C-alpha positions as protocol buffer text, in pm:
chain_id: "A"
residue {
  index: 1
  type: UNK
  ca { x: -768 y: 899 z: 3202 }
}
residue {
  index: 2
  type: UNK
  ca { x: -799 y: 530 z: 3293 }
}
residue {
  index: 3
  type: UNK
  ca { x: -1168 y: 535 z: 3200 }
}
residue {
  index: 4
  type: UNK
  ca { x: -1080 y: 675 z: 2857 }
}
residue {
  index: 5
  type: UNK
  ca { x: -818 y: 403 z: 2809 }
}
residue {
  index: 6
  type: UNK
  ca { x: -1070 y: 129 z: 2893 }
}
residue {
  index: 7
  type: UNK
  ca { x: -1323 y: 294 z: 2660 }
}
residue {
  index: 8
  type: UNK
  ca { x: -1072 y: 282 z: 2374 }
}
residue {
  index: 9
  type: UNK
  ca { x: -994 y: -83 z: 2449 }
}
residue {
  index: 10
  type: UNK
  ca { x: -1366 y: -165 z: 2460 }
}
residue {
  index: 11
  type: UNK
  ca { x: -1412 y: 9 z: 2126 }
}
residue {
  index: 12
  type: UNK
  ca { x: -1136 y: -202 z: 1974 }
}
residue {
  index: 13
  type: UNK
  ca { x: -1305 y: -514 z: 2115 }
}
residue {
  index: 14
  type: UNK
  ca { x: -1638 y: -443 z: 1946 }
}
residue {
  index: 15
  type: UNK
  ca { x: -1810 y: -746 z: 1785 }
}
residue {
  index: 16
  type: UNK
  ca { x: -1724 y: -621 z: 1435 }
}
residue {
  index: 17
  type: UNK
  ca { x: -1356 y: -578 z: 1519 }
}
residue {
  index: 18
  type: UNK
  ca { x: -1344 y: -917 z: 1691 }
}
residue {
  index: 19
  type: UNK
  ca { x: -1498 y: -1084 z: 1385 }
}
residue {
  index: 20
  type: UNK
  ca { x: -1258 y: -899 z: 1157 }
}
residue {
  index: 21
  type: UNK
  ca { x: -956 y: -991 z: 1368 }
}
residue {
  index: 22
  type: UNK
  ca { x: -1073 y: -1351 z: 1384 }
}
residue {
  index: 23
  type: UNK
  ca { x: -1113 y: -1370 z: 1005 }
}
residue {
  index: 24
  type: UNK
  ca { x: -767 y: -1221 z: 949 }
}
residue {
  index: 25
  type: UNK
  ca { x: -615 y: -1468 z: 1197 }
}
residue {
  index: 26
  type: UNK
  ca { x: -796 y: -1761 z: 1035 }
}
residue {
  index: 27
  type: UNK
  ca { x: -682 y: -1643 z: 692 }
}
residue {
  index: 28
  type: UNK
  ca { x: -318 y: -1635 z: 805 }
}
residue {
  index: 29
  type: UNK
  ca { x: -341 y: -1971 z: 984 }
}
residue {
  index: 30
  type: UNK
  ca { x: -530 y: -2134 z: 698 }
}
residue {
  index: 31
  type: UNK
  ca { x: -276 y: -2003 z: 447 }
}
residue {
  index: 32
  type: UNK
  ca { x: 11 y: -2140 z: 654 }
}
residue {
  index: 33
  type: UNK
  ca { x: -158 y: -2482 z: 674 }
}
residue {
  index: 34
  type: UNK
  ca { x: -234 y: -2481 z: 301 }
}
residue {
  index: 35
  type: UNK
  ca { x: 123 y: -2388 z: 206 }
}
residue {
  index: 36
  type: UNK
  ca { x: 267 y: -2643 z: 452 }
}
residue {
  index: 37
  type: UNK
  ca { x: 42 y: -2924 z: 330 }
}
residue {
  index: 38
  type: UNK
  ca { x: 140 y: -2866 z: -32 }
}
residue {
  index: 39
  type: UNK
  ca { x: 511 y: -2823 z: 40 }
}
residue {
  index: 40
  type: UNK
  ca { x: 612 y: -3080 z: 303 }
}
residue {
  index: 41
  type: UNK
  ca { x: 583 y: -3458 z: 252 }
}
residue {
  index: 42
  type: UNK
  ca { x: 636 y: -3583 z: 610 }
}
residue {
  index: 43
  type: UNK
  ca { x: 407 y: -3378 z: 828 }
}
residue {
  index: 44
  type: UNK
  ca { x: 409 y: -3314 z: 1201 }
}
residue {
  index: 45
  type: UNK
  ca { x: 291 y: -3039 z: 1435 }
}
residue {
  index: 46
  type: UNK
  ca { x: 645 y: -2937 z: 1532 }
}
residue {
  index: 47
  type: UNK
  ca { x: 753 y: -2922 z: 1168 }
}
residue {
  index: 48
  type: UNK
  ca { x: 449 y: -2711 z: 1087 }
}
residue {
  index: 49
  type: UNK
  ca { x: 558 y: -2444 z: 1334 }
}
residue {
  index: 50
  type: UNK
  ca { x: 912 y: -2461 z: 1198 }
}
residue {
  index: 51
  type: UNK
  ca { x: 768 y: -2411 z: 849 }
}
residue {
  index: 52
  type: UNK
  ca { x: 534 y: -2129 z: 951 }
}
residue {
  index: 53
  type: UNK
  ca { x: 790 y: -1951 z: 1170 }
}
residue {
  index: 54
  type: UNK
  ca { x: 1136 y: -2043 z: 1037 }
}
residue {
  index: 55
  type: UNK
  ca { x: 1418 y: -1914 z: 1258 }
}
residue {
  index: 56
  type: UNK
  ca { x: 1619 y: -1790 z: 960 }
}
residue {
  index: 57
  type: UNK
  ca { x: 1328 y: -1560 z: 875 }
}
residue {
  index: 58
  type: UNK
  ca { x: 1199 y: -1457 z: 1219 }
}
residue {
  index: 59
  type: UNK
  ca { x: 1548 y: -1387 z: 1357 }
}
residue {
  index: 60
  type: UNK
  ca { x: 1676 y: -1212 z: 1045 }
}
residue {
  index: 61
  type: UNK
  ca { x: 1793 y: -849 z: 1102 }
}
residue {
  index: 62
  type: UNK
  ca { x: 1533 y: -734 z: 847 }
}
residue {
  index: 63
  type: UNK
  ca { x: 1257 y: -906 z: 1048 }
}
residue {
  index: 64
  type: UNK
  ca { x: 1378 y: -743 z: 1368 }
}
residue {
  index: 65
  type: UNK
  ca { x: 1374 y: -406 z: 1192 }
}
residue {
  index: 66
  type: UNK
  ca { x: 1019 y: -480 z: 1072 }
}
residue {
  index: 67
  type: UNK
  ca { x: 888 y: -558 z: 1420 }
}
residue {
  index: 68
  type: UNK
  ca { x: 1062 y: -257 z: 1575 }
}
residue {
  index: 69
  type: UNK
  ca { x: 940 y: -28 z: 1296 }
}
residue {
  index: 70
  type: UNK
  ca { x: 586 y: -165 z: 1333 }
}
residue {
  index: 71
  type: UNK
  ca { x: 583 y: -102 z: 1711 }
}
residue {
  index: 72
  type: UNK
  ca { x: 731 y: 248 z: 1692 }
}
residue {
  index: 73
  type: UNK
  ca { x: 504 y: 345 z: 1405 }
}
residue {
  index: 74
  type: UNK
  ca { x: 196 y: 237 z: 1599 }
}
residue {
  index: 75
  type: UNK
  ca { x: 317 y: 445 z: 1893 }
}
residue {
  index: 76
  type: UNK
  ca { x: 396 y: 764 z: 1701 }
}
residue {
  index: 77
  type: UNK
  ca { x: 113 y: 765 z: 1445 }
}
residue {
  index: 78
  type: UNK
  ca { x: -136 y: 933 z: 1686 }
}
residue {
  index: 79
  type: UNK
  ca { x: 118 y: 1212 z: 1738 }
}
residue {
  index: 80
  type: UNK
  ca { x: 182 y: 1252 z: 1365 }
}
residue {
  index: 81
  type: UNK
  ca { x: -188 y: 1331 z: 1323 }
}
residue {
  index: 82
  type: UNK
  ca { x: -197 y: 1177 z: 975 }
}
residue {
  index: 83
  type: UNK
  ca { x: -563 y: 1209 z: 872 }
}
residue {
  index: 84
  type: UNK
  ca { x: -755 y: 915 z: 738 }
}
residue {
  index: 85
  type: UNK
  ca { x: -779 y: 880 z: 362 }
}
residue {
  index: 86
  type: UNK
  ca { x: -1154 y: 933 z: 382 }
}
residue {
  index: 87
  type: UNK
  ca { x: -1091 y: 1300 z: 468 }
}
residue {
  index: 88
  type: UNK
  ca { x: -915 y: 1360 z: 135 }
}
residue {
  index: 89
  type: UNK
  ca { x: -1174 y: 1152 z: -51 }
}
residue {
  index: 90
  type: UNK
  ca { x: -1451 y: 1360 z: 105 }
}
residue {
  index: 91
  type: UNK
  ca { x: -1269 y: 1684 z: 16 }
}
residue {
  index: 92
  type: UNK
  ca { x: -1223 y: 1572 z: -345 }
}
residue {
  index: 93
  type: UNK
  ca { x: -1585 y: 1458 z: -361 }
}
residue {
  index: 94
  type: UNK
  ca { x: -1709 y: 1796 z: -235 }
}
residue {
  index: 95
  type: UNK
  ca { x: -1511 y: 1981 z: -503 }
}
residue {
  index: 96
  type: UNK
  ca { x: -1648 y: 1751 z: -774 }
}
residue {
  index: 97
  type: UNK
  ca { x: -2001 y: 1780 z: -636 }
}
residue {
  index: 98
  type: UNK
  ca { x: -1990 y: 2160 z: -632 }
}
residue {
  index: 99
  type: UNK
  ca { x: -1821 y: 2191 z: -972 }
}
residue {
  index: 100
  type: UNK
  ca { x: -2035 y: 1944 z: -1166 }
}
residue {
  index: 101
  type: UNK
  ca { x: -2347 y: 2048 z: -978 }
}
residue {
  index: 102
  type: UNK
  ca { x: -2298 y: 2409 z: -1085 }
}
residue {
  index: 103
  type: UNK
  ca { x: -2198 y: 2310 z: -1440 }
}
residue {
  index: 104
  type: UNK
  ca { x: -2502 y: 2087 z: -1501 }
}
residue {
  index: 105
  type: UNK
  ca { x: -2739 y: 2270 z: -1265 }
}
residue {
  index: 106
  type: UNK
  ca { x: -2785 y: 1967 z: -1035 }
}
residue {
  index: 107
  type: UNK
  ca { x: -2892 y: 2066 z: -685 }
}
residue {
  index: 108
  type: UNK
  ca { x: -3044 y: 1739 z: -564 }
}
residue {
  index: 109
  type: UNK
  ca { x: -2933 y: 1376 z: -617 }
}
residue {
  index: 110
  type: UNK
  ca { x: -3088 y: 1252 z: -942 }
}
residue {
  index: 111
  type: UNK
  ca { x: -3211 y: 918 z: -797 }
}
residue {
  index: 112
  type: UNK
  ca { x: -3291 y: 1035 z: -446 }
}
residue {
  index: 113
  type: UNK
  ca { x: -3252 y: 763 z: -181 }
}
residue {
  index: 114
  type: UNK
  ca { x: -3012 y: 483 z: -277 }
}
residue {
  index: 115
  type: UNK
  ca { x: -3186 y: 145 z: -312 }
}
residue {
  index: 116
  type: UNK
  ca { x: -2998 y: -187 z: -257 }
}
residue {
  index: 117
  type: UNK
  ca { x: -2901 y: -220 z: -625 }
}
residue {
  index: 118
  type: UNK
  ca { x: -2757 y: 133 z: -630 }
}
residue {
  index: 119
  type: UNK
  ca { x: -2562 y: 60 z: -311 }
}
residue {
  index: 120
  type: UNK
  ca { x: -2409 y: -254 z: -467 }
}
residue {
  index: 121
  type: UNK
  ca { x: -2313 y: -72 z: -788 }
}
residue {
  index: 122
  type: UNK
  ca { x: -2174 y: 221 z: -583 }
}
residue {
  index: 123
  type: UNK
  ca { x: -1963 y: -17 z: -374 }
}
residue {
  index: 124
  type: UNK
  ca { x: -1822 y: -195 z: -679 }
}
residue {
  index: 125
  type: UNK
  ca { x: -1731 y: 130 z: -855 }
}
residue {
  index: 126
  type: UNK
  ca { x: -1563 y: 264 z: -542 }
}
residue {
  index: 127
  type: UNK
  ca { x: -1364 y: -59 z: -503 }
}
residue {
  index: 128
  type: UNK
  ca { x: -1247 y: -24 z: -863 }
}
residue {
  index: 129
  type: UNK
  ca { x: -1166 y: 345 z: -810 }
}
residue {
  index: 130
  type: UNK
  ca { x: -958 y: 273 z: -500 }
}
residue {
  index: 131
  type: UNK
  ca { x: -779 y: -16 z: -671 }
}
residue {
  index: 132
  type: UNK
  ca { x: -697 y: 184 z: -985 }
}
residue {
  index: 133
  type: UNK
  ca { x: -583 y: 474 z: -766 }
}
residue {
  index: 134
  type: UNK
  ca { x: -347 y: 243 z: -577 }
}
residue {
  index: 135
  type: UNK
  ca { x: -210 y: 94 z: -899 }
}
residue {
  index: 136
  type: UNK
  ca { x: -127 y: 439 z: -1043 }
}
residue {
  index: 137
  type: UNK
  ca { x: 33 y: 564 z: -721 }
}
residue {
  index: 138
  type: UNK
  ca { x: 229 y: 242 z: -681 }
}
residue {
  index: 139
  type: UNK
  ca { x: 353 y: 269 z: -1040 }
}
residue {
  index: 140
  type: UNK
  ca { x: 458 y: 630 z: -974 }
}
residue {
  index: 141
  type: UNK
  ca { x: 646 y: 522 z: -661 }
}
residue {
  index: 142
  type: UNK
  ca { x: 870 y: 306 z: -879 }
}
residue {
  index: 143
  type: UNK
  ca { x: 915 y: 559 z: -1160 }
}
residue {
  index: 144
  type: UNK
  ca { x: 954 y: 896 z: -984 }
}
residue {
  index: 145
  type: UNK
  ca { x: 1289 y: 919 z: -797 }
}
residue {
  index: 146
  type: UNK
  ca { x: 1149 y: 1132 z: -514 }
}
residue {
  index: 147
  type: UNK
  ca { x: 868 y: 884 z: -443 }
}
residue {
  index: 148
  type: UNK
  ca { x: 1101 y: 587 z: -486 }
}
residue {
  index: 149
  type: UNK
  ca { x: 1322 y: 707 z: -200 }
}
residue {
  index: 150
  type: UNK
  ca { x: 1018 y: 672 z: 27 }
}
residue {
  index: 151
  type: UNK
  ca { x: 898 y: 346 z: -125 }
}
residue {
  index: 152
  type: UNK
  ca { x: 1244 y: 191 z: -89 }
}
residue {
  index: 153
  type: UNK
  ca { x: 1160 y: 157 z: 281 }
}
residue {
  index: 154
  type: UNK
  ca { x: 902 y: -106 z: 191 }
}
residue {
  index: 155
  type: UNK
  ca { x: 1124 y: -284 z: -62 }
}
residue {
  index: 156
  type: UNK
  ca { x: 1426 y: -287 z: 168 }
}
residue {
  index: 157
  type: UNK
  ca { x: 1283 y: -586 z: 358 }
}
residue {
  index: 158
  type: UNK
  ca { x: 1510 y: -884 z: 297 }
}
residue {
  index: 159
  type: UNK
  ca { x: 1257 y: -1128 z: 445 }
}
residue {
  index: 160
  type: UNK
  ca { x: 878 y: -1102 z: 456 }
}
residue {
  index: 161
  type: UNK
  ca { x: 719 y: -1154 z: 799 }
}
residue {
  index: 162
  type: UNK
  ca { x: 357 y: -1039 z: 770 }
}
residue {
  index: 163
  type: UNK
  ca { x: 404 y: -704 z: 943 }
}
residue {
  index: 164
  type: UNK
  ca { x: 627 y: -613 z: 648 }
}
residue {
  index: 165
  type: UNK
  ca { x: 300 y: -488 z: 497 }
}
residue {
  index: 166
  type: UNK
  ca { x: 329 y: -191 z: 735 }
}
residue {
  index: 167
  type: UNK
  ca { x: 694 y: -122 z: 652 }
}
residue {
  index: 168
  type: UNK
  ca { x: 582 y: 204 z: 491 }
}
residue {
  index: 169
  type: UNK
  ca { x: 727 y: 546 z: 571 }
}
residue {
  index: 170
  type: UNK
  ca { x: 472 y: 776 z: 745 }
}
residue {
  index: 171
  type: UNK
  ca { x: 522 y: 1044 z: 477 }
}
residue {
  index: 172
  type: UNK
  ca { x: 449 y: 781 z: 214 }
}
residue {
  index: 173
  type: UNK
  ca { x: 131 y: 694 z: 404 }
}
residue {
  index: 174
  type: UNK
  ca { x: 24 y: 1058 z: 402 }
}
residue {
  index: 175
  type: UNK
  ca { x: 98 y: 1112 z: 32 }
}
residue {
  index: 176
  type: UNK
  ca { x: -92 y: 796 z: -59 }
}
residue {
  index: 177
  type: UNK
  ca { x: -395 y: 915 z: 135 }
}
residue {
  index: 178
  type: UNK
  ca { x: -380 y: 1258 z: -27 }
}
residue {
  index: 179
  type: UNK
  ca { x: -371 y: 1086 z: -369 }
}
residue {
  index: 180
  type: UNK
  ca { x: -686 y: 893 z: -272 }
}
residue {
  index: 181
  type: UNK
  ca { x: -868 y: 1223 z: -294 }
}
residue {
  index: 182
  type: UNK
  ca { x: -826 y: 1222 z: -672 }
}
residue {
  index: 183
  type: UNK
  ca { x: -974 y: 910 z: -840 }
}
residue {
  index: 184
  type: UNK
  ca { x: -1185 y: 780 z: -546 }
}
residue {
  index: 185
  type: UNK
  ca { x: -1273 y: 1143 z: -466 }
}
residue {
  index: 186
  type: UNK
  ca { x: -1396 y: 1208 z: -821 }
}
residue {
  index: 187
  type: UNK
  ca { x: -1590 y: 880 z: -821 }
}
residue {
  index: 188
  type: UNK
  ca { x: -1753 y: 953 z: -486 }
}
residue {
  index: 189
  type: UNK
  ca { x: -1829 y: 1311 z: -589 }
}
residue {
  index: 190
  type: UNK
  ca { x: -2014 y: 1192 z: -899 }
}
residue {
  index: 191
  type: UNK
  ca { x: -2210 y: 944 z: -689 }
}
residue {
  index: 192
  type: UNK
  ca { x: -2325 y: 1219 z: -451 }
}
residue {
  index: 193
  type: UNK
  ca { x: -2494 y: 1380 z: -753 }
}
residue {
  index: 194
  type: UNK
  ca { x: -2665 y: 1051 z: -842 }
}
residue {
  index: 195
  type: UNK
  ca { x: -2787 y: 913 z: -510 }
}
residue {
  index: 196
  type: UNK
  ca { x: -2849 y: 1051 z: -161 }
}
residue {
  index: 197
  type: UNK
  ca { x: -2598 y: 937 z: 103 }
}
residue {
  index: 198
  type: UNK
  ca { x: -2468 y: 623 z: -70 }
}
residue {
  index: 199
  type: UNK
  ca { x: -2302 y: 388 z: 180 }
}
residue {
  index: 200
  type: UNK
  ca { x: -2082 y: 83 z: 130 }
}
residue {
  index: 201
  type: UNK
  ca { x: -2220 y: -268 z: 143 }
}
residue {
  index: 202
  type: UNK
  ca { x: -2161 y: -449 z: 472 }
}
residue {
  index: 203
  type: UNK
  ca { x: -2162 y: -824 z: 522 }
}
residue {
  index: 204
  type: UNK
  ca { x: -2253 y: -935 z: 876 }
}
residue {
  index: 205
  type: UNK
  ca { x: -2170 y: -581 z: 988 }
}
residue {
  index: 206
  type: UNK
  ca { x: -1824 y: -587 z: 829 }
}
residue {
  index: 207
  type: UNK
  ca { x: -1739 y: -304 z: 591 }
}
residue {
  index: 208
  type: UNK
  ca { x: -1669 y: -411 z: 234 }
}
residue {
  index: 209
  type: UNK
  ca { x: -1323 y: -252 z: 247 }
}
residue {
  index: 210
  type: UNK
  ca { x: -1232 y: -477 z: 540 }
}
residue {
  index: 211
  type: UNK
  ca { x: -1355 y: -772 z: 334 }
}
residue {
  index: 212
  type: UNK
  ca { x: -1132 y: -645 z: 53 }
}
residue {
  index: 213
  type: UNK
  ca { x: -834 y: -650 z: 291 }
}
residue {
  index: 214
  type: UNK
  ca { x: -915 y: -1009 z: 384 }
}
residue {
  index: 215
  type: UNK
  ca { x: -951 y: -1111 z: 18 }
}
residue {
  index: 216
  type: UNK
  ca { x: -623 y: -953 z: -87 }
}
residue {
  index: 217
  type: UNK
  ca { x: -449 y: -1129 z: 206 }
}
residue {
  index: 218
  type: UNK
  ca { x: -214 y: -837 z: 268 }
}
residue {
  index: 219
  type: UNK
  ca { x: -58 y: -1004 z: 573 }
}
residue {
  index: 220
  type: UNK
  ca { x: -15 y: -1338 z: 396 }
}
residue {
  index: 221
  type: UNK
  ca { x: 134 y: -1197 z: 79 }
}
residue {
  index: 222
  type: UNK
  ca { x: 407 y: -1041 z: 293 }
}
residue {
  index: 223
  type: UNK
  ca { x: 516 y: -1384 z: 415 }
}
residue {
  index: 224
  type: UNK
  ca { x: 711 y: -1672 z: 258 }
}
residue {
  index: 225
  type: UNK
  ca { x: 392 y: -1872 z: 186 }
}
residue {
  index: 226
  type: UNK
  ca { x: 387 y: -1920 z: -192 }
}
residue {
  index: 227
  type: UNK
  ca { x: 9 y: -1923 z: -244 }
}
residue {
  index: 228
  type: UNK
  ca { x: -152 y: -1881 z: -584 }
}
residue {
  index: 229
  type: UNK
  ca { x: -521 y: -1878 z: -678 }
}
residue {
  index: 230
  type: UNK
  ca { x: -504 y: -2073 z: -1003 }
}
residue {
  index: 231
  type: UNK
  ca { x: -748 y: -1935 z: -1259 }
}
residue {
  index: 232
  type: UNK
  ca { x: -855 y: -1664 z: -1011 }
}
residue {
  index: 233
  type: UNK
  ca { x: -508 y: -1509 z: -1046 }
}
residue {
  index: 234
  type: UNK
  ca { x: -648 y: -1347 z: -1359 }
}
residue {
  index: 235
  type: UNK
  ca { x: -875 y: -1139 z: -1135 }
}
residue {
  index: 236
  type: UNK
  ca { x: -738 y: -1137 z: -780 }
}
residue {
  index: 237
  type: UNK
  ca { x: -369 y: -1072 z: -712 }
}
residue {
  index: 238
  type: UNK
  ca { x: -245 y: -1374 z: -516 }
}
residue {
  index: 239
  type: UNK
  ca { x: 31 y: -1364 z: -248 }
}
residue {
  index: 240
  type: UNK
  ca { x: 282 y: -1536 z: -476 }
}
residue {
  index: 241
  type: UNK
  ca { x: 228 y: -1270 z: -744 }
}
residue {
  index: 242
  type: UNK
  ca { x: 295 y: -993 z: -493 }
}
residue {
  index: 243
  type: UNK
  ca { x: 602 y: -1173 z: -358 }
}
residue {
  index: 244
  type: UNK
  ca { x: 742 y: -1156 z: -712 }
}
residue {
  index: 245
  type: UNK
  ca { x: 694 y: -778 z: -693 }
}
residue {
  index: 246
  type: UNK
  ca { x: 939 y: -777 z: -397 }
}
residue {
  index: 247
  type: UNK
  ca { x: 1194 y: -986 z: -587 }
}
residue {
  index: 248
  type: UNK
  ca { x: 1546 y: -843 z: -622 }
}
residue {
  index: 249
  type: UNK
  ca { x: 1585 y: -1013 z: -961 }
}
residue {
  index: 250
  type: UNK
  ca { x: 1603 y: -743 z: -1233 }
}
residue {
  index: 251
  type: UNK
  ca { x: 1362 y: -939 z: -1456 }
}
residue {
  index: 252
  type: UNK
  ca { x: 1094 y: -890 z: -1188 }
}
residue {
  index: 253
  type: UNK
  ca { x: 1143 y: -515 z: -1147 }
}
residue {
  index: 254
  type: UNK
  ca { x: 832 y: -299 z: -1186 }
}
residue {
  index: 255
  type: UNK
  ca { x: 591 y: -592 z: -1211 }
}
residue {
  index: 256
  type: UNK
  ca { x: 261 y: -677 z: -1037 }
}
residue {
  index: 257
  type: UNK
  ca { x: 170 y: -335 z: -895 }
}
residue {
  index: 258
  type: UNK
  ca { x: -191 y: -425 z: -814 }
}
residue {
  index: 259
  type: UNK
  ca { x: -359 y: -415 z: -474 }
}
residue {
  index: 260
  type: UNK
  ca { x: -660 y: -646 z: -497 }
}
residue {
  index: 261
  type: UNK
  ca { x: -724 y: -688 z: -870 }
}
residue {
  index: 262
  type: UNK
  ca { x: -460 y: -828 z: -1104 }
}
residue {
  index: 263
  type: UNK
  ca { x: -625 y: -715 z: -1428 }
}
residue {
  index: 264
  type: UNK
  ca { x: -476 y: -363 z: -1403 }
}
residue {
  index: 265
  type: UNK
  ca { x: -130 y: -519 z: -1450 }
}
residue {
  index: 266
  type: UNK
  ca { x: -255 y: -717 z: -1748 }
}
residue {
  index: 267
  type: UNK
  ca { x: -419 y: -409 z: -1901 }
}
residue {
  index: 268
  type: UNK
  ca { x: -108 y: -191 z: -1866 }
}
residue {
  index: 269
  type: UNK
  ca { x: 155 y: -455 z: -1945 }
}
residue {
  index: 270
  type: UNK
  ca { x: 310 y: -486 z: -1598 }
}
residue {
  index: 271
  type: UNK
  ca { x: 194 y: -839 z: -1515 }
}
residue {
  index: 272
  type: UNK
  ca { x: 448 y: -1115 z: -1451 }
}
residue {
  index: 273
  type: UNK
  ca { x: 336 y: -1469 z: -1370 }
}
residue {
  index: 274
  type: UNK
  ca { x: 564 y: -1652 z: -1126 }
}
residue {
  index: 275
  type: UNK
  ca { x: 662 y: -2012 z: -1190 }
}
residue {
  index: 276
  type: UNK
  ca { x: 479 y: -2258 z: -961 }
}
residue {
  index: 277
  type: UNK
  ca { x: 666 y: -2264 z: -629 }
}
residue {
  index: 278
  type: UNK
  ca { x: 925 y: -2014 z: -755 }
}
residue {
  index: 279
  type: UNK
  ca { x: 1158 y: -1879 z: -484 }
}
residue {
  index: 280
  type: UNK
  ca { x: 1263 y: -1515 z: -468 }
}
residue {
  index: 281
  type: UNK
  ca { x: 1547 y: -1320 z: -311 }
}
residue {
  index: 282
  type: UNK
  ca { x: 1399 y: -1008 z: -151 }
}
residue {
  index: 283
  type: UNK
  ca { x: 1544 y: -665 z: -83 }
}
residue {
  index: 284
  type: UNK
  ca { x: 1726 y: -387 z: -266 }
}
residue {
  index: 285
  type: UNK
  ca { x: 2016 y: -422 z: -502 }
}
residue {
  index: 286
  type: UNK
  ca { x: 2151 y: -79 z: -401 }
}
residue {
  index: 287
  type: UNK
  ca { x: 2494 y: -68 z: -236 }
}
residue {
  index: 288
  type: UNK
  ca { x: 2339 y: 96 z: 73 }
}
residue {
  index: 289
  type: UNK
  ca { x: 2064 y: -165 z: 124 }
}
residue {
  index: 290
  type: UNK
  ca { x: 2202 y: -259 z: 468 }
}
residue {
  index: 291
  type: UNK
  ca { x: 2138 y: 96 z: 592 }
}
residue {
  index: 292
  type: UNK
  ca { x: 1763 y: 33 z: 583 }
}
residue {
  index: 293
  type: UNK
  ca { x: 1771 y: -227 z: 860 }
}
residue {
  index: 294
  type: UNK
  ca { x: 1761 y: 27 z: 1144 }
}
residue {
  index: 295
  type: UNK
  ca { x: 1509 y: 283 z: 1264 }
}
residue {
  index: 296
  type: UNK
  ca { x: 1735 y: 563 z: 1140 }
}
residue {
  index: 297
  type: UNK
  ca { x: 1746 y: 399 z: 798 }
}
residue {
  index: 298
  type: UNK
  ca { x: 1370 y: 349 z: 786 }
}
residue {
  index: 299
  type: UNK
  ca { x: 1262 y: 691 z: 918 }
}
residue {
  index: 300
  type: UNK
  ca { x: 1542 y: 943 z: 849 }
}
residue {
  index: 301
  type: UNK
  ca { x: 1751 y: 811 z: 558 }
}
residue {
  index: 302
  type: UNK
  ca { x: 1468 y: 845 z: 301 }
}
residue {
  index: 303
  type: UNK
  ca { x: 1416 y: 1209 z: 402 }
}
residue {
  index: 304
  type: UNK
  ca { x: 1788 y: 1282 z: 364 }
}
residue {
  index: 305
  type: UNK
  ca { x: 1793 y: 1126 z: 19 }
}
residue {
  index: 306
  type: UNK
  ca { x: 1482 y: 1316 z: -87 }
}
residue {
  index: 307
  type: UNK
  ca { x: 1640 y: 1642 z: 30 }
}
residue {
  index: 308
  type: UNK
  ca { x: 1951 y: 1556 z: -174 }
}
residue {
  index: 309
  type: UNK
  ca { x: 1737 y: 1507 z: -486 }
}
residue {
  index: 310
  type: UNK
  ca { x: 1553 y: 1836 z: -430 }
}
residue {
  index: 311
  type: UNK
  ca { x: 1876 y: 2029 z: -371 }
}
residue {
  index: 312
  type: UNK
  ca { x: 2066 y: 1867 z: -658 }
}
residue {
  index: 313
  type: UNK
  ca { x: 1962 y: 2128 z: -923 }
}
residue {
  index: 314
  type: UNK
  ca { x: 2075 y: 2407 z: -688 }
}
residue {
  index: 315
  type: UNK
  ca { x: 2409 y: 2234 z: -629 }
}
residue {
  index: 316
  type: UNK
  ca { x: 2463 y: 2195 z: -1003 }
}
residue {
  index: 317
  type: UNK
  ca { x: 2382 y: 2561 z: -1057 }
}
residue {
  index: 318
  type: UNK
  ca { x: 2641 y: 2663 z: -800 }
}
residue {
  index: 319
  type: UNK
  ca { x: 2908 y: 2442 z: -959 }
}
residue {
  index: 320
  type: UNK
  ca { x: 2843 y: 2578 z: -1308 }
}
residue {
  index: 321
  type: UNK
  ca { x: 3137 y: 2804 z: -1417 }
}
residue {
  index: 322
  type: UNK
  ca { x: 3054 y: 3169 z: -1478 }
}
residue {
  index: 323
  type: UNK
  ca { x: 3089 y: 3248 z: -1847 }
}
residue {
  index: 324
  type: UNK
  ca { x: 3282 y: 3563 z: -1933 }
}
residue {
  index: 325
  type: UNK
  ca { x: 3095 y: 3824 z: -2133 }
}
residue {
  index: 326
  type: UNK
  ca { x: 3239 y: 3883 z: -2482 }
}
residue {
  index: 327
  type: UNK
  ca { x: 3466 y: 4186 z: -2495 }
}
residue {
  index: 328
  type: UNK
  ca { x: 3353 y: 4484 z: -2699 }
}
residue {
  index: 329
  type: UNK
  ca { x: 3611 y: 4616 z: -2945 }
}
residue {
  index: 330
  type: UNK
  ca { x: 3789 y: 4914 z: -2800 }
}
residue {
  index: 331
  type: UNK
  ca { x: 3686 y: 4825 z: -2445 }
}
residue {
  index: 332
  type: UNK
  ca { x: 3932 y: 4939 z: -2175 }
}
residue {
  index: 333
  type: UNK
  ca { x: 4137 y: 4656 z: -2025 }
}
């Protein structure tokens, strides 16, 4: 048992994971320094830490709920047995491969072994497929009441503290991964008919999807650091743009749904450019927003509200008065 535990720890401390963790840490620290340098006139080391870790944010009840939710979720996820998204992508790809292969009589990959150029093109198309898939699911989360009850968990954060990125209900995690089997699954399935065993590009042994996570600064954009990318905001969704998405101001509702790329929002008319240095009030405007600052509110309350939505038609049917049948002339009273 102890040997297995040490083996798991050693696996987590592999060179690739150490490099990845180091890059993520440097990204967060560099972002804090950048935001501090541009915001504060009189600079000092003590003031930097006060800026990076303000007490009113770190000690906020929402932040405490975030940290507790993050810890408990990490502990229970192995027991929930939520499969990785790649399982659903692979399942979708297999269906596409078999269907299109039979339809067009393709039994072997058209290009055979994937050369470096094919691998690069494959990686780019898969990145676009994953990003478009996320945009559509995220849009649906805001428009479909049943999905919104789950997604409210994420938007109920009244302060952003980095780990807020993981303030996502486990059922929402599962549904998102199942959805990944559609667009990325179709894209991957088509590629399996084109090239043999296409694999993602790696840079210094780091998977391109990890690099994507570093580029999109998921941890940083769930902080109070108002960082924009200037002209690059037209391509990459900056932290400040995503912070606007969390804004409780009605004029910011349903804006900036993107994950990595911002051009989906521009294409579909959901982009909203924040003013330079614009501050936002985060959280829900619902009357029950305070109920989401506990583990019960984050885990159980969404399920109760979803059940209420599902049972609502049945409740309405039961309350509907029974209409009397019209009497036939001469009918006995």
